[in-house]
N, C-alpha and C positions, 0 to 999 in steps of 0.2 A: 583482530580485524578480519572481517569477512571479505573475501576476494571473489569477484564474479569472473571466473576463468573463461567461461563461454563468451562473455562480453569482450574480454581481452582478445580472444581469438578472432571474433567478428570485427573488432576495431582494426587489427592488423590486416585482415583480409579486405577491409575497406580501402586500404592504402594501395592505390593502383600501381605504384612504383615498385612494390615489394617483389612481385614475380620477376620483373626485369632486373632488379638488383641481384636476386639469387642466381639468375641466369648469367649475368655478367661476372659474379663472384666465381662461379664454376668455370667459366671460360678463362678468366684471368689467372686462376691458380691451377687449372687442370684437375681440380678435385671433383669427386663424384657426387658429393652430397652437401647441400647447404640448407640452412634453416634460420628462421627467426623464432626464438624460443622465449616463452614466458617463464621466468625463474624466480621462485620464492624460496623461503627457508626449507620448505618440505616438498616442493613440487617442481618438476621440469616438464613443460608442455609445449609441443611444437605448434606454433600458430600458422606458419606457412613454410612449405618445404620445396626444394628442388632435388629430386632423387634420380640421378642418372645411373646408379649402380645397384638398384634394388635393395637398398639398405632396409626397406620395409617399414619405415616410419612415415605416417601421413599426418596431415594437419589434424590436431586434436589428440594425437598419440602422445604417450608419456614414457619417460625414462625415470628410473630411480635416481632422484636428484643427487644422492651421495655417490653415485657411480660416474658422475659427470665432472668435468673441469669447470663447467659453468657455475657449479656450486661454490668453487673457490673464487671465481670472478665476482660473484655476488658479494663476497665478503671484502675483497680488496679493490674492486672496480678497476683492475688493470688488465690490459690485453695479454693473452697468451698465444704465442705463435711458435709452432714446432715444425721444422723442415723434415727431420728424420728422428723419430722417437728413439731408435736404437743408439744414435750417436749423441743424444741430448743428455747431458749430465744430470739435469734436474728431473726429467720425466721418463728416463729410460726404464725405471722400475716402478713407475706410477700405475695404479690399478686401472685407471680409465682406459689407456691405450691397450692394456692387456685384455680387459673385458671385451672391448669392441673390435679388437684386431686392427688398431690404427697404426699407421706409420707417419702420417702428417696431420696437423691440426691447427686451426686458428679460430679464435673466438674473441670478440670485442664486446664490451658492455654497452647496453642501450640504456642511457640515463636520461630521463625526461628533463625538460628545461627547469622544472622546479626542484630538481635534485633527487627525485625518486628513482630508484633502480627498477627498471621494467624487466629486463632480460638480456639476451645476447643475440648477436648476429654471428653465426658460427659455420664452419665448413670442416669436413673430415674426408680422409681418403685412406685406402688400404695400402697405398704406395707413397713413396716420398714425394714432396712437392716443395717448391721454393716460395715460402710464405713469410719467413722471418726476415723481412727487409722493409725499409721505409716506404717504398712505393706501394706494396700490397697492404701493409698495416695502415698507411695513410688513407688508402682507398676504402678499406673496411671501416675505419673510424668515421670517415666522411659519410658513408652509407648509413652507419649506425646513428649518427647525428641527424641525418635526414629523416630516418624512420621515427626517431624520437620526436622530432618537431611535427611530423604528420600525426602521430598518436596524440600529442598534446593539443593540436588544432582540432582534432575530432572530439576530444574531451571537452574543449572549450565551446565548440559549436553545440554539442549536446546539452551542456550546462546552460548556455544562452537560450537554446530552444525551450528547455524545461522551465527556465525562469520566466521566459516570455509567456509560456502557456499558463503558468501560475498567476502571472500578472493579469492575463486576460480573464482567467477564472475569477480572480479577486474582483476585477472591475465589473464583471457580469453579476457576481453576488452582491456587490455594493449597490448596483443599479436596481437589482431585484429587491433587495432589502428596503431601499428607500421607497420604491413604488408600492410594495406590498404593505409595509408598515404604515405608510401614509393612508393607504386605502382602508386598512382594517381598523385603524384608530379613529377614522372619521366618524363612523356610525356611533360608537359608544360615547365619544365626546359630544356629538350632536344631541344624543339622548340626554346626557347629563345637563348640557346647556339648556335644552328645552324644559327639563324638569325644574331647574333653578329659576328660569324665566317665569314659569307658571306659578311657582310658589311665591316669588316676589310680587307678581301681579295680583294673584287671588288671595294671598295669605293662607292661613290654615283652614282647610275645608275637609269634608269627608273623604275626598279623593287624595289628600296629602299622603297618608300612609302608603297607598298604592304607588304614588309617584316616587316616594322615597325608596320603596322596594325596587322599582325599576331602575332608579339611579344607582343603587347599590349593586345590582346585577351588572350594569354597564361598567362600573368601576372595577368589579371583579374580573370582567372580561379584559379590561385594560391591564390589570395586574398580571393576569395569565400571559398576555402578550409580552409584557416586559420581562417576566420570568423566562419565557421561552427564548427571548432575544439574548438574555444574559447567559443561559445555558449554551446557546449557539455560539456566542462570542468566546466562551471558555473553551469549547470543543475546538473551534477554529484556531485559537491561539496556541493549541497544543497542551493546555492544562488538563483537558479531559473533564469528565463529570466527577465532581468530588463526592465521596461516600461517607456516611456515618453509620457504620455497621452496628447492628443491635442483635446479639446472640440470644437475648432473653425473650424476645417478643415472638409470638406465633405468626408465621407467614400466612397460614390459613385464614386467620382473622383479618389480616390486612387485605387479602384478595377478596374475601367475603364482603368487607365494607365497601370496596370499590364497586363491586357488582350491585350491592344494595343501593348505592347512590344513583347508579344508572337506571335501575328499576324504578326508583322514585321519580327521576326526572323524565323518563320516557316510559310511562306505564302502558303504552300501546304496543311496545315491542316485547318479544319473548326472549328472556335470557336464561339459559340453562347452565348449570355448573356441574363439573365432575372433579372433585378434589379428593386426592388420596396421598397426603403428605405424611409419610411415616418415619421420616428422618429429619434431623435438624438442618434447616437451610438458613444460613446466616446471610442477611442482606441489609441494605439500607431501605427500611420499610417505606419511607416517604418517596424515595426514588422509584422503588418497585411499584408502588401505587401509581406513580406518575406514568411509568411505562405501560402498565395494564390499562390505565385510563386512556392513554393515547391510542393503544391498540383497539380497545373497545369503542372509543369514539369513531375511529376509522371504520370499524366493522359496521357500526350502526348507520354511519353516513353513506357508505358505499354498498352495503349489503342489501339484499332483497328483504322487504318488509314481510313477505310471505313465509320466510324461513327464520327459525330461531338462530340467535347468536350463541355459540357454545364456548364456554371457558373451561378448559381442562388443565389441571395442575397435578402432577404426579411425581413421585420419586421412585427410583429403583436403587440397585446397589452402587451405581456409578454416577448417576446424574439426576438433576432436577429438570423437568420439562413443563413449560407453560405454553398452551396453545389457545389461540382465539380463532374460531372458525365461523364463517358466515356463508350463506348462499347468495346466488345472484350471478350476474354476468362475470366471466373470467377477466382478470386484469390483462389488458392488451400487452403484447411483448414490448412495444415501444415505451409503455409506462413502466413495466416491470424493471427495465434496465436502469431507471432513474428513481426508483421508488424510495430508496433510503437517502437520497440526496436532499439537501435543504431547498426550501421554497418550491417543493413539488406538491401540487394541490390535487393530484389524481385526475380523473377524467370527467368529474361532474361539472356541469356548465356553470354552477354558481358556488364554487368552492369557497369556504370561509376559513379564516385563520391564516397564519403566516406560512403554512405548508412546512412547518418544522416538526410536527408531531412524530412522524416515523423516523426522521433523522435523530431526534433527541432520544426516542425509544432505543434506537440502535446504539447510541452512545452510552446509554445507561446499561444496556446489555453487555457492551464491551467492557465497561468499567467494573462489572461484576465478574469478569472472566468468562462470560458466555458469549453466545452468538445468536443473532436474530436472522431468521430466513423466512421465505414465503413460497408457497406453492398454490397455484391457481389453475383450475380447469372448469369445465362445464358443470361439475357437480358441486364444487365449493372453492372458497379461498381460505387458506389456513396460514396464519402467522405463527411460527414456532420459535420459542426461545429455549435454548439448551445450555445448561451450566453444569460443568463437572463438579462432583461433590468430593 
């Protein structure tokens, strides 16, 4: 289990009562050093300290956990209180007092309400002190319980805040999804409906093949929208983009086919390719074609028509790199921040599609173990995909 120790330190420091508790502890016992410590199987970290004797340990400082008595407390969850180490039959020969030169010691476990062991509230002194009595132990245990409840409350508040933020994001995505999908399906549905009406009204004419071709194009657009929605849903639900890896097929041919399709559909635009793949690159070719298609479509939509769109695919000893570069205005910083989020349509006034293209491209990149990034300035905008080999 990964533990965020820095967060634990910050949580304890958020508890406003802790400095006062440590001050009261030192005044009550006459001891010179007190601390709230985060204790795990292999680490002892001070979260908050009161050091009146220059012990030299600050918040965030660590001790070797096996040199501390807190290590034993973590195992048995029992308080340890020692008035005089030299006269204590159990701890007179213990390594902890000897290492740190202690004559008195008290430490109580901090156990969260759900039963998790967090650490200890402890105090030490180089002289004897009266701590092994019901009054002092009871006070320490009350303080430890108070600290535990504060920590739990902060955890619950952060969880509730995080859950609320997720619910708000989900609600926003749902509203965007309904609005955008309804808008983008309206046109192809209207086109198909108009074509059907005309065929029913006029019967078969010389124009019928053209009408059917337009209707098929509209149906294809709707199918692409549905596919994008399904990919989006799988990614949002945590399943990620599924892959069907094919080690036998040439990646160069897949990339070349995608570029050829765009050259045919947009003959007025210049598409240049630089392909130098001299190693086997195992990918899901359908998904990879989808990623390049989304990147190329974005470059042709938002890039300057006066500059070529360049597709570069190369391998070296360690990685495969795919780049799609276009000229034109740089991407504004406000757009750049949200570029790979769903339902982002860029900065064009009449954006088409669900705004899922770059989001899905990013998910495909992640599914292949790579990463998609973008750089944009006055000279060009370049989307780069890098995948370790």
